[in-house]
C-alpha atoms as one frame of an Amber mdcrd trajectory, in Angstrom:
protein
  67.422  82.008  73.710  69.124  79.083  71.432  70.870  76.182  73.278  74.458
  76.140  72.212  75.616  73.119  75.459  76.070  71.220  72.252  78.360  73.359
  70.754  80.513  73.642  73.615  80.589  69.570  74.268  78.505  70.490  76.919
  76.181  68.147  77.733  72.361  68.730  76.558  70.954  66.774  79.837  72.493
  68.451  82.240  70.045  70.451  85.723  71.822  73.066  87.059  69.310  73.712
  89.898  69.733  69.710  90.228  73.473  70.416  91.147  72.510  73.301  93.261
  70.943  71.696  94.974  72.325  68.413  96.044  76.260  70.683  96.247  74.090
  73.501  98.604  72.252  70.005 100.814  75.991  68.234 101.150  77.341  71.762
 101.937  75.032  71.794 105.047  75.811  68.348 105.447  79.631  68.593 105.865
  79.141  71.941 107.958  76.778  70.491 110.469  78.445  71.178 113.988  81.574
  72.168 112.495  80.973  75.388 112.128  83.498  77.039 114.041  85.618  75.034
 112.533  89.607  76.661 110.414  89.188  76.570 106.977  92.793  76.079 105.548
  92.099  77.851 102.265  90.207  80.427 102.790  93.503  81.267 106.084  91.113
  83.252 108.594  88.093  81.628 107.965  85.537  79.818 109.333  83.638  77.379
 107.878  81.042  79.627 108.994  82.168  82.358 107.485  82.465  79.917 103.697
  78.923  78.358 103.936  77.867  82.381 104.819  80.118  83.359 101.684  78.806
  80.913  99.894  74.993  81.664 100.040  75.494  85.322  99.990  76.865  84.122
  95.691  73.773  81.685  95.802  71.539  84.442  96.845  73.132  87.019  94.394
  73.313  84.264  91.230  69.378  84.034  91.709  68.752  87.824  92.380  70.550
  87.581  88.819  68.637  84.609  87.600  65.570  85.166  88.095  65.991  89.403
  86.687
């Protein structure tokens, strides 16, 4: 498969797996001890709901990428 990132002005040295790991760790740190709090941008959702949703999305895409 060709790497077309340069044609779109995207960073060629960007590692999406490093970014996903860093963002996941940041989410875990931000959510720690705050699971019952409401999420302002998601009416009716708690931090626990948002974390669960984001992890489901990650698992979905991991399964797609893995084939």
